[in-house]
All heavy atoms as TSV, in Angstrom:
chain	resi	resn	atom	element	x	y	z
A	1	MET	N	N	-45.837	-18.215	-6.264
A	1	MET	CA	C	-44.394	-18.240	-6.193
A	1	MET	C	C	-43.773	-18.294	-7.589
A	1	MET	O	O	-42.656	-17.843	-7.775
A	1	MET	CB	C	-43.972	-19.459	-5.356
A	1	MET	CG	C	-42.507	-19.591	-5.153
A	1	MET	SD	S	-41.892	-18.249	-4.154
A	1	MET	CE	C	-40.171	-18.445	-4.340
A	2	SER	N	N	-44.472	-18.826	-8.575
A	2	SER	CA	C	-43.887	-19.001	-9.908
A	2	SER	C	C	-43.443	-17.675	-10.534
A	2	SER	O	O	-42.482	-17.651	-11.297
A	2	SER	CB	C	-44.859	-19.720	-10.840
A	2	SER	OG	O	-46.030	-18.956	-11.025
A	3	ASP	N	N	-44.102	-16.582	-10.202
A	3	ASP	CA	C	-43.717	-15.289	-10.759
A	3	ASP	C	C	-42.471	-14.715	-10.079
A	3	ASP	O	O	-41.891	-13.744	-10.548
A	3	ASP	CB	C	-44.878	-14.295	-10.677
A	3	ASP	CG	C	-45.370	-14.074	-9.256
A	3	ASP	OD1	O	-45.301	-15.025	-8.458
A	3	ASP	OD2	O	-45.828	-12.966	-8.954
A	4	ARG	N	N	-42.017	-15.330	-8.972
A	4	ARG	CA	C	-40.841	-14.835	-8.248
A	4	ARG	C	C	-39.689	-15.839	-8.222
A	4	ARG	O	O	-38.701	-15.634	-7.522
A	4	ARG	CB	C	-41.225	-14.502	-6.795
A	4	ARG	CG	C	-42.275	-13.434	-6.679
A	4	ARG	CD	C	-42.632	-13.051	-5.252
A	4	ARG	NE	N	-42.662	-14.189	-4.335
A	4	ARG	CZ	C	-42.005	-14.221	-3.164
A	4	ARG	NH1	N	-41.307	-13.199	-2.766
A	4	ARG	NH2	N	-42.083	-15.277	-2.391
A	5	LEU	N	N	-39.781	-16.923	-8.959
A	5	LEU	CA	C	-38.780	-17.992	-8.897
A	5	LEU	C	C	-37.342	-17.516	-9.058
A	5	LEU	O	O	-36.445	-18.017	-8.395
A	5	LEU	CB	C	-39.061	-19.048	-9.971
A	5	LEU	CG	C	-40.135	-20.060	-9.660
A	5	LEU	CD1	C	-40.359	-20.960	-10.868
A	5	LEU	CD2	C	-39.799	-20.876	-8.442
A	6	PHE	N	N	-37.111	-16.579	-9.948
A	6	PHE	CA	C	-35.751	-16.160	-10.269
A	6	PHE	C	C	-35.326	-14.875	-9.556
A	6	PHE	O	O	-34.274	-14.327	-9.852
A	6	PHE	CB	C	-35.591	-16.020	-11.784
A	6	PHE	CG	C	-35.793	-17.332	-12.498
A	6	PHE	CD1	C	-36.996	-17.633	-13.115
A	6	PHE	CD2	C	-34.776	-18.280	-12.534
A	6	PHE	CE1	C	-37.180	-18.842	-13.768
A	6	PHE	CE2	C	-34.959	-19.494	-13.174
A	6	PHE	CZ	C	-36.155	-19.771	-13.790
A	7	GLN	N	N	-36.137	-14.410	-8.619
A	7	GLN	CA	C	-35.787	-13.215	-7.849
A	7	GLN	C	C	-34.901	-13.607	-6.665
A	7	GLN	O	O	-35.132	-14.631	-6.017
A	7	GLN	CB	C	-37.033	-12.520	-7.316
A	7	GLN	CG	C	-37.871	-11.867	-8.385
A	7	GLN	CD	C	-39.097	-11.202	-7.795
A	7	GLN	OE1	O	-39.326	-11.219	-6.592
A	7	GLN	NE2	N	-39.912	-10.621	-8.664
A	8	ALA	N	N	-33.899	-12.788	-6.403
A	8	ALA	CA	C	-33.028	-13.026	-5.245
A	8	ALA	C	C	-33.852	-12.978	-3.965
A	8	ALA	O	O	-34.747	-12.142	-3.821
A	8	ALA	CB	C	-31.926	-11.975	-5.203
A	9	PHE	N	N	-33.570	-13.868	-3.057
A	9	PHE	CA	C	-34.187	-13.975	-1.735
A	9	PHE	C	C	-35.634	-14.471	-1.758
A	9	PHE	O	O	-36.308	-14.443	-0.741
A	9	PHE	CB	C	-34.086	-12.654	-0.958
A	9	PHE	CG	C	-32.674	-12.146	-0.858
A	9	PHE	CD1	C	-32.271	-11.028	-1.574
A	9	PHE	CD2	C	-31.748	-12.799	-0.070
A	9	PHE	CE1	C	-30.963	-10.568	-1.497
A	9	PHE	CE2	C	-30.441	-12.346	0.013
A	9	PHE	CZ	C	-30.047	-11.232	-0.698
A	10	ALA	N	N	-36.120	-14.942	-2.889
A	10	ALA	CA	C	-37.465	-15.515	-2.945
A	10	ALA	C	C	-37.389	-16.959	-2.458
A	10	ALA	O	O	-36.623	-17.758	-2.968
A	10	ALA	CB	C	-38.003	-15.472	-4.373
A	11	THR	N	N	-38.165	-17.277	-1.449
A	11	THR	CA	C	-38.157	-18.631	-0.896
A	11	THR	C	C	-39.485	-18.932	-0.222
A	11	THR	O	O	-40.214	-18.025	0.181
A	11	THR	CB	C	-37.001	-18.826	0.113
A	11	THR	OG1	O	-36.990	-20.180	0.566
A	11	THR	CG2	C	-37.113	-17.890	1.286
A	12	THR	N	N	-39.796	-20.207	-0.114
A	12	THR	CA	C	-40.973	-20.651	0.628
A	12	THR	C	C	-40.554	-21.323	1.928
A	12	THR	O	O	-41.393	-21.790	2.674
A	12	THR	CB	C	-41.793	-21.651	-0.209
A	12	THR	OG1	O	-40.971	-22.772	-0.523
A	12	THR	CG2	C	-42.318	-21.006	-1.483
A	13	LYS	N	N	-39.256	-21.365	2.197
A	13	LYS	CA	C	-38.718	-22.051	3.371
A	13	LYS	C	C	-38.478	-21.070	4.515
A	13	LYS	O	O	-38.293	-19.877	4.300
A	13	LYS	CB	C	-37.407	-22.738	3.007
A	13	LYS	CG	C	-37.551	-23.746	1.882
A	13	LYS	CD	C	-36.202	-24.301	1.496
A	13	LYS	CE	C	-36.337	-25.211	0.290
A	13	LYS	NZ	N	-35.041	-25.638	-0.207
A	14	GLU	N	N	-38.455	-21.606	5.723
A	14	GLU	CA	C	-38.166	-20.775	6.891
A	14	GLU	C	C	-36.682	-20.451	7.004
A	14	GLU	O	O	-36.306	-19.431	7.547
A	14	GLU	CB	C	-38.640	-21.478	8.162
A	14	GLU	CG	C	-40.146	-21.566	8.263
A	14	GLU	CD	C	-40.597	-22.204	9.559
A	14	GLU	OE1	O	-39.867	-22.123	10.559
A	14	GLU	OE2	O	-41.697	-22.775	9.565
A	15	GLU	N	N	-35.828	-21.326	6.494
A	15	GLU	CA	C	-34.375	-21.146	6.542
A	15	GLU	C	C	-33.845	-20.988	5.118
A	15	GLU	O	O	-34.438	-21.474	4.171
A	15	GLU	CB	C	-33.713	-22.370	7.190
A	15	GLU	CG	C	-34.191	-22.666	8.587
A	15	GLU	CD	C	-33.339	-22.021	9.648
A	15	GLU	OE1	O	-32.162	-21.748	9.356
A	15	GLU	OE2	O	-33.855	-21.782	10.748
A	16	GLY	N	N	-32.710	-20.341	4.968
A	16	GLY	CA	C	-32.089	-20.198	3.652
A	16	GLY	C	C	-32.320	-18.824	3.059
A	16	GLY	O	O	-33.155	-18.055	3.530
A	17	LEU	N	N	-31.567	-18.555	2.002
A	17	LEU	CA	C	-31.608	-17.225	1.398
A	17	LEU	C	C	-32.381	-17.159	0.091
A	17	LEU	O	O	-32.694	-16.088	-0.392
A	17	LEU	CB	C	-30.175	-16.731	1.155
A	17	LEU	CG	C	-29.337	-16.539	2.414
A	17	LEU	CD1	C	-27.927	-16.113	2.033
A	17	LEU	CD2	C	-29.967	-15.503	3.314
A	18	GLY	N	N	-32.636	-18.279	-0.546
A	18	GLY	CA	C	-33.371	-18.253	-1.803
A	18	GLY	C	C	-32.598	-17.614	-2.937
A	18	GLY	O	O	-33.148	-16.872	-3.735
A	19	LEU	N	N	-31.302	-17.897	-3.013
A	19	LEU	CA	C	-30.459	-17.279	-4.041
A	19	LEU	C	C	-30.127	-18.209	-5.208
A	19	LEU	O	O	-29.619	-17.761	-6.223
A	19	LEU	CB	C	-29.144	-16.792	-3.415
A	19	LEU	CG	C	-29.276	-15.604	-2.484
A	19	LEU	CD1	C	-27.946	-15.332	-1.797
A	19	LEU	CD2	C	-29.733	-14.385	-3.244
A	20	GLY	N	N	-30.388	-19.484	-5.098
A	20	GLY	CA	C	-29.956	-20.457	-6.091
A	20	GLY	C	C	-30.383	-20.159	-7.516
A	20	GLY	O	O	-29.563	-20.102	-8.430
A	21	LEU	N	N	-31.674	-19.974	-7.759
A	21	LEU	CA	C	-32.153	-19.738	-9.115
A	21	LEU	C	C	-31.765	-18.355	-9.622
A	21	LEU	O	O	-31.541	-18.169	-10.816
A	21	LEU	CB	C	-33.665	-19.939	-9.200
A	21	LEU	CG	C	-34.116	-21.393	-9.074
A	21	LEU	CD1	C	-35.633	-21.467	-8.984
A	21	LEU	CD2	C	-33.605	-22.221	-10.234
A	22	SER	N	N	-31.656	-17.391	-8.741
A	22	SER	CA	C	-31.214	-16.057	-9.129
A	22	SER	C	C	-29.778	-16.102	-9.651
A	22	SER	O	O	-29.460	-15.509	-10.686
A	22	SER	CB	C	-31.317	-15.107	-7.944
A	22	SER	OG	O	-30.799	-13.838	-8.261
A	23	ILE	N	N	-28.918	-16.826	-8.944
A	23	ILE	CA	C	-27.526	-16.963	-9.380
A	23	ILE	C	C	-27.444	-17.743	-10.685
A	23	ILE	O	O	-26.693	-17.375	-11.600
A	23	ILE	CB	C	-26.681	-17.628	-8.274
A	23	ILE	CG1	C	-26.535	-16.671	-7.094
A	23	ILE	CG2	C	-25.322	-18.061	-8.801
A	23	ILE	CD1	C	-25.930	-17.289	-5.858
A	24	CYS	N	N	-28.233	-18.807	-10.799
A	24	CYS	CA	C	-28.255	-19.587	-12.051
A	24	CYS	C	C	-28.624	-18.703	-13.230
A	24	CYS	O	O	-27.975	-18.746	-14.279
A	24	CYS	CB	C	-29.248	-20.743	-11.943
A	24	CYS	SG	S	-28.733	-22.063	-10.855
A	25	ARG	N	N	-29.659	-17.899	-13.068
A	25	ARG	CA	C	-30.087	-17.019	-14.160
A	25	ARG	C	C	-28.999	-16.011	-14.514
A	25	ARG	O	O	-28.724	-15.764	-15.692
A	25	ARG	CB	C	-31.378	-16.285	-13.811
A	25	ARG	CG	C	-31.860	-15.433	-15.000
A	25	ARG	CD	C	-33.144	-14.761	-14.727
A	25	ARG	NE	N	-32.953	-13.737	-13.707
A	25	ARG	CZ	C	-33.899	-12.943	-13.265
A	25	ARG	NH1	N	-35.124	-13.058	-13.726
A	25	ARG	NH2	N	-33.645	-12.035	-12.362
A	26	THR	N	N	-28.349	-15.432	-13.514
A	26	THR	CA	C	-27.280	-14.465	-13.767
A	26	THR	C	C	-26.157	-15.090	-14.582
A	26	THR	O	O	-25.685	-14.505	-15.562
A	26	THR	CB	C	-26.724	-13.922	-12.432
A	26	THR	OG1	O	-27.790	-13.265	-11.730
A	26	THR	CG2	C	-25.591	-12.947	-12.657
A	27	ILE	N	N	-25.724	-16.277	-14.212
A	27	ILE	CA	C	-24.633	-16.965	-14.921
A	27	ILE	C	C	-25.058	-17.329	-16.337
A	27	ILE	O	O	-24.333	-17.083	-17.306
A	27	ILE	CB	C	-24.187	-18.210	-14.147
A	27	ILE	CG1	C	-23.534	-17.809	-12.824
A	27	ILE	CG2	C	-23.247	-19.072	-14.994
A	27	ILE	CD1	C	-23.306	-18.957	-11.863
A	28	ILE	N	N	-26.244	-17.910	-16.477
A	28	ILE	CA	C	-26.719	-18.338	-17.795
A	28	ILE	C	C	-26.901	-17.144	-18.724
A	28	ILE	O	O	-26.473	-17.177	-19.881
A	28	ILE	CB	C	-28.016	-19.161	-17.643
A	28	ILE	CG1	C	-27.675	-20.520	-17.024
A	28	ILE	CG2	C	-28.727	-19.325	-18.980
A	28	ILE	CD1	C	-28.872	-21.325	-16.585
A	29	GLU	N	N	-27.497	-16.064	-18.237
A	29	GLU	CA	C	-27.700	-14.882	-19.081
A	29	GLU	C	C	-26.379	-14.192	-19.412
A	29	GLU	O	O	-26.239	-13.616	-20.492
A	29	GLU	CB	C	-28.678	-13.921	-18.421
A	29	GLU	CG	C	-30.106	-14.453	-18.440
A	29	GLU	CD	C	-31.115	-13.520	-17.796
A	29	GLU	OE1	O	-30.714	-12.492	-17.203
A	29	GLU	OE2	O	-32.321	-13.826	-17.889
A	30	ALA	N	N	-25.399	-14.259	-18.520
A	30	ALA	CA	C	-24.087	-13.672	-18.790
A	30	ALA	C	C	-23.386	-14.375	-19.954
A	30	ALA	O	O	-22.501	-13.807	-20.585
A	30	ALA	CB	C	-23.211	-13.735	-17.544
A	31	HIS	N	N	-23.797	-15.591	-20.254
A	31	HIS	CA	C	-23.222	-16.348	-21.354
A	31	HIS	C	C	-24.114	-16.328	-22.598
A	31	HIS	O	O	-23.968	-17.143	-23.505
A	31	HIS	CB	C	-22.962	-17.793	-20.916
A	31	HIS	CG	C	-21.799	-17.896	-19.986
A	31	HIS	ND1	N	-21.933	-17.732	-18.623
A	31	HIS	CD2	C	-20.489	-18.100	-20.230
A	31	HIS	CE1	C	-20.745	-17.855	-18.068
A	31	HIS	NE2	N	-19.844	-18.068	-19.009
A	32	GLY	N	N	-25.058	-15.397	-22.634
A	32	GLY	CA	C	-25.898	-15.222	-23.815
A	32	GLY	C	C	-27.015	-16.239	-23.944
A	32	GLY	O	O	-27.553	-16.421	-25.030
A	33	SER	N	N	-27.370	-16.897	-22.863
A	33	SER	CA	C	-28.412	-17.915	-22.889
A	33	SER	C	C	-29.592	-17.478	-22.038
A	33	SER	O	O	-29.620	-16.366	-21.535
A	33	SER	CB	C	-27.844	-19.240	-22.381
A	33	SER	OG	O	-26.782	-19.662	-23.218
A	34	ARG	N	N	-30.566	-18.362	-21.867
A	34	ARG	CA	C	-31.710	-18.029	-21.020
A	34	ARG	C	C	-32.175	-19.269	-20.270
A	34	ARG	O	O	-31.883	-20.392	-20.658
A	34	ARG	CB	C	-32.851	-17.407	-21.819
A	34	ARG	CG	C	-33.538	-18.327	-22.779
A	34	ARG	CD	C	-34.606	-17.565	-23.592
A	34	ARG	NE	N	-35.544	-18.485	-24.201
A	34	ARG	CZ	C	-36.750	-18.754	-23.716
A	34	ARG	NH1	N	-37.182	-18.183	-22.631
A	34	ARG	NH2	N	-37.551	-19.609	-24.328
A	35	ILE	N	N	-32.923	-19.054	-19.181
A	35	ILE	CA	C	-33.470	-20.119	-18.347
A	35	ILE	C	C	-34.926	-19.803	-18.074
A	35	ILE	O	O	-35.305	-18.638	-17.951
A	35	ILE	CB	C	-32.668	-20.273	-17.028
A	35	ILE	CG1	C	-33.169	-21.477	-16.213
A	35	ILE	CG2	C	-32.665	-18.998	-16.224
A	35	ILE	CD1	C	-32.299	-21.818	-15.007
A	36	TRP	N	N	-35.755	-20.846	-17.980
A	36	TRP	CA	C	-37.153	-20.659	-17.661
A	36	TRP	C	C	-37.692	-21.909	-16.978
A	36	TRP	O	O	-37.058	-22.958	-16.995
A	36	TRP	CB	C	-37.972	-20.313	-18.915
A	36	TRP	CG	C	-38.070	-21.411	-19.932
A	36	TRP	CD1	C	-39.109	-22.288	-20.089
A	36	TRP	CD2	C	-37.111	-21.742	-20.935
A	36	TRP	NE1	N	-38.847	-23.144	-21.128
A	36	TRP	CE2	C	-37.618	-22.829	-21.672
A	36	TRP	CE3	C	-35.870	-21.230	-21.293
A	36	TRP	CZ2	C	-36.934	-23.411	-22.725
A	36	TRP	CZ3	C	-35.184	-21.826	-22.345
A	36	TRP	CH2	C	-35.713	-22.885	-23.049
A	37	ALA	N	N	-38.855	-21.770	-16.372
A	37	ALA	CA	C	-39.508	-22.873	-15.659
A	37	ALA	C	C	-40.843	-23.172	-16.322
A	37	ALA	O	O	-41.507	-22.284	-16.849
A	37	ALA	CB	C	-39.724	-22.498	-14.202
A	38	THR	N	N	-41.213	-24.443	-16.288
A	38	THR	CA	C	-42.491	-24.876	-16.827
A	38	THR	C	C	-43.024	-26.003	-15.950
A	38	THR	O	O	-42.221	-26.756	-15.375
A	38	THR	CB	C	-42.346	-25.317	-18.304
A	38	THR	OG1	O	-43.621	-25.619	-18.839
A	38	THR	CG2	C	-41.430	-26.503	-18.450
A	39	PRO	N	N	-44.332	-26.124	-15.812
A	39	PRO	CA	C	-44.859	-27.236	-15.009
A	39	PRO	C	C	-44.411	-28.577	-15.589
A	39	PRO	O	O	-44.433	-28.779	-16.803
A	39	PRO	CB	C	-46.378	-27.079	-15.115
A	39	PRO	CG	C	-46.584	-25.641	-15.477
A	39	PRO	CD	C	-45.398	-25.262	-16.318
A	40	ALA	N	N	-43.979	-29.479	-14.728
A	40	ALA	CA	C	-43.544	-30.803	-15.160
A	40	ALA	C	C	-44.762	-31.714	-15.310
A	40	ALA	O	O	-45.796	-31.501	-14.669
A	40	ALA	CB	C	-42.563	-31.388	-14.164
A	41	THR	N	N	-44.624	-32.723	-16.135
A	41	THR	CA	C	-45.688	-33.701	-16.301
A	41	THR	C	C	-45.936	-34.404	-14.966
A	41	THR	O	O	-44.999	-34.873	-14.333
A	41	THR	CB	C	-45.308	-34.739	-17.380
A	41	THR	OG1	O	-45.005	-34.050	-18.583
A	41	THR	CG2	C	-46.430	-35.716	-17.617
A	42	GLY	N	N	-47.153	-34.457	-14.531
A	42	GLY	CA	C	-47.492	-35.099	-13.256
A	42	GLY	C	C	-47.493	-34.095	-12.120
A	42	GLY	O	O	-48.532	-33.682	-11.652
A	43	CYS	N	N	-46.301	-33.692	-11.678
A	43	CYS	CA	C	-46.196	-32.696	-10.616
A	43	CYS	C	C	-44.795	-32.103	-10.639
A	43	CYS	O	O	-43.901	-32.604	-11.299
A	43	CYS	CB	C	-46.497	-33.301	-9.251
A	43	CYS	SG	S	-45.307	-34.534	-8.735
A	44	GLY	N	N	-44.613	-31.023	-9.932
A	44	GLY	CA	C	-43.301	-30.390	-9.861
A	44	GLY	C	C	-43.085	-29.374	-10.963
A	44	GLY	O	O	-44.009	-28.943	-11.648
A	45	THR	N	N	-41.835	-29.016	-11.139
A	45	THR	CA	C	-41.451	-28.000	-12.111
A	45	THR	C	C	-40.228	-28.465	-12.874
A	45	THR	O	O	-39.319	-29.049	-12.298
A	45	THR	CB	C	-41.128	-26.676	-11.389
A	45	THR	OG1	O	-42.277	-26.273	-10.636
A	45	THR	CG2	C	-40.760	-25.578	-12.358
A	46	ALA	N	N	-40.202	-28.198	-14.162
A	46	ALA	CA	C	-39.025	-28.478	-14.993
A	46	ALA	C	C	-38.331	-27.158	-15.279
A	46	ALA	O	O	-38.975	-26.160	-15.609
A	46	ALA	CB	C	-39.444	-29.152	-16.295
A	47	PHE	N	N	-37.014	-27.132	-15.121
A	47	PHE	CA	C	-36.219	-25.952	-15.435
A	47	PHE	C	C	-35.436	-26.248	-16.696
A	47	PHE	O	O	-34.743	-27.265	-16.784
A	47	PHE	CB	C	-35.283	-25.602	-14.271
A	47	PHE	CG	C	-36.038	-25.127	-13.071
A	47	PHE	CD1	C	-36.466	-26.017	-12.104
A	47	PHE	CD2	C	-36.345	-23.788	-12.921
A	47	PHE	CE1	C	-37.190	-25.592	-11.003
A	47	PHE	CE2	C	-37.070	-23.345	-11.819
A	47	PHE	CZ	C	-37.489	-24.250	-10.864
A	48	LEU	N	N	-35.553	-25.363	-17.680
A	48	LEU	CA	C	-34.889	-25.545	-18.952
A	48	LEU	C	C	-34.003	-24.347	-19.221
A	48	LEU	O	O	-34.296	-23.246	-18.762
A	48	LEU	CB	C	-35.929	-25.685	-20.075
A	48	LEU	CG	C	-36.901	-26.835	-19.852
A	48	LEU	CD1	C	-38.242	-26.298	-19.449
A	48	LEU	CD2	C	-37.003	-27.691	-21.066
A	49	PHE	N	N	-32.924	-24.574	-19.968
A	49	PHE	CA	C	-32.065	-23.463	-20.347
A	49	PHE	C	C	-31.419	-23.735	-21.680
A	49	PHE	O	O	-31.306	-24.878	-22.112
A	49	PHE	CB	C	-31.014	-23.166	-19.263
A	49	PHE	CG	C	-30.068	-24.298	-18.975
A	49	PHE	CD1	C	-28.832	-24.361	-19.602
A	49	PHE	CD2	C	-30.407	-25.285	-18.081
A	49	PHE	CE1	C	-27.955	-25.395	-19.332
A	49	PHE	CE2	C	-29.540	-26.317	-17.795
A	49	PHE	CZ	C	-28.311	-26.374	-18.424
A	50	THR	N	N	-31.042	-22.663	-22.349
A	50	THR	CA	C	-30.367	-22.768	-23.633
A	50	THR	C	C	-28.865	-22.600	-23.412
A	50	THR	O	O	-28.439	-22.047	-22.406
A	50	THR	CB	C	-30.849	-21.684	-24.612
A	50	THR	OG1	O	-30.568	-20.401	-24.046
A	50	THR	CG2	C	-32.337	-21.806	-24.886
A	51	LEU	N	N	-28.099	-23.094	-24.360
A	51	LEU	CA	C	-26.651	-22.914	-24.361
A	51	LEU	C	C	-26.234	-22.372	-25.720
A	51	LEU	O	O	-26.768	-22.793	-26.746
A	51	LEU	CB	C	-25.924	-24.238	-24.108
A	51	LEU	CG	C	-26.165	-24.900	-22.763
A	51	LEU	CD1	C	-25.512	-26.271	-22.739
A	51	LEU	CD2	C	-25.615	-24.036	-21.653
A	52	VAL	N	N	-25.298	-21.465	-25.709
A	52	VAL	CA	C	-24.763	-20.946	-26.960
A	52	VAL	C	C	-23.648	-21.890	-27.403
A	52	VAL	O	O	-22.759	-22.235	-26.621
A	52	VAL	CB	C	-24.205	-19.509	-26.773
A	52	VAL	CG1	C	-23.564	-19.026	-28.051
A	52	VAL	CG2	C	-25.325	-18.587	-26.333
A	53	ARG	N	N	-23.713	-22.340	-28.625
A	53	ARG	CA	C	-22.719	-23.265	-29.143
A	53	ARG	C	C	-21.427	-22.513	-29.454
A	53	ARG	O	O	-21.424	-21.490	-30.126
A	53	ARG	CB	C	-23.239	-23.927	-30.407
A	53	ARG	CG	C	-22.338	-24.984	-30.927
A	53	ARG	CD	C	-22.975	-25.685	-32.097
A	53	ARG	NE	N	-22.100	-26.762	-32.524
A	53	ARG	CZ	C	-22.464	-27.674	-33.364
A	53	ARG	NH1	N	-23.672	-27.655	-33.883
A	53	ARG	NH2	N	-21.622	-28.624	-33.712
A	54	ALA	N	N	-20.319	-23.028	-28.954
A	54	ALA	CA	C	-19.011	-22.404	-29.175
A	54	ALA	C	C	-18.527	-22.676	-30.595
A	54	ALA	O	O	-18.777	-23.730	-31.163
A	54	ALA	CB	C	-18.001	-22.934	-28.177
A	55	ASP	N	N	-17.817	-21.720	-31.150
A	55	ASP	CA	C	-17.178	-21.877	-32.446
A	55	ASP	C	C	-15.799	-22.481	-32.208
A	55	ASP	O	O	-14.911	-21.802	-31.693
A	55	ASP	CB	C	-17.081	-20.529	-33.140
A	55	ASP	CG	C	-16.411	-20.598	-34.502
A	55	ASP	OD1	O	-16.042	-21.707	-34.949
A	55	ASP	OD2	O	-16.273	-19.541	-35.129
A	56	PRO	N	N	-15.565	-23.753	-32.567
A	56	PRO	CA	C	-14.284	-24.402	-32.266
A	56	PRO	C	C	-13.091	-23.707	-32.914
A	56	PRO	O	O	-11.990	-23.761	-32.383
A	56	PRO	CB	C	-14.440	-25.816	-32.795
A	56	PRO	CG	C	-15.748	-25.881	-33.489
A	56	PRO	CD	C	-16.489	-24.612	-33.249
A	57	GLU	N	N	-13.294	-23.008	-34.017
A	57	GLU	CA	C	-12.171	-22.331	-34.680
A	57	GLU	C	C	-11.717	-21.097	-33.904
A	57	GLU	O	O	-10.590	-20.657	-34.034
A	57	GLU	CB	C	-12.559	-21.960	-36.109
A	57	GLU	CG	C	-12.723	-23.185	-36.999
A	57	GLU	CD	C	-12.914	-22.807	-38.445
A	57	GLU	OE1	O	-12.540	-21.678	-38.838
A	57	GLU	OE2	O	-13.446	-23.635	-39.188
A	58	ASN	N	N	-12.604	-20.529	-33.097
A	58	ASN	CA	C	-12.267	-19.343	-32.311
A	58	ASN	C	C	-12.113	-19.661	-30.827
A	58	ASN	O	O	-12.009	-18.751	-30.011
A	58	ASN	CB	C	-13.326	-18.248	-32.508
A	58	ASN	CG	C	-13.309	-17.720	-33.920
A	58	ASN	OD1	O	-12.267	-17.576	-34.516
A	58	ASN	ND2	N	-14.487	-17.455	-34.452
A	59	ALA	N	N	-12.113	-20.932	-30.462
A	59	ALA	CA	C	-12.022	-21.318	-29.062
A	59	ALA	C	C	-10.606	-21.100	-28.546
A	59	ALA	O	O	-9.620	-21.326	-29.241
A	59	ALA	CB	C	-12.423	-22.782	-28.894
A	60	ASP	N	N	-10.530	-20.650	-27.307
A	60	ASP	CA	C	-9.242	-20.489	-26.641
A	60	ASP	C	C	-8.870	-21.807	-26.006
A	60	ASP	O	O	-9.360	-22.162	-24.933
A	60	ASP	CB	C	-9.346	-19.383	-25.581
A	60	ASP	CG	C	-8.013	-19.104	-24.904
A	60	ASP	OD1	O	-6.974	-19.553	-25.424
A	60	ASP	OD2	O	-8.025	-18.431	-23.870
A	61	VAL	N	N	-8.001	-22.564	-26.657
A	61	VAL	CA	C	-7.660	-23.914	-26.216
A	61	VAL	C	C	-6.578	-23.871	-25.153
A	61	VAL	O	O	-6.359	-24.812	-24.413
A	61	VAL	CB	C	-7.226	-24.781	-27.423
A	61	VAL	CG1	C	-6.887	-26.195	-26.975
A	61	VAL	CG2	C	-8.303	-24.778	-28.466
A	62	GLY	N	N	-5.869	-22.792	-25.014
A	62	GLY	CA	C	-4.895	-22.670	-23.936
A	62	GLY	C	C	-3.552	-22.593	-24.454
A	62	GLY	O	O	-2.499	-22.521	-24.235
């Protein structure tokens, strides 16, 4: 399953659409960042992502 984590409709459950991580990746990549998964210490999976730092001088404050 790890090779399909970020694919739309990938799921191990009988119910649900499996869209959560696909949508997360789309949003994060649309902002110039990235997301990935790595095995967590002990058990499970850790999801990490980068954020692009905003330039406060060019920020649209409203």
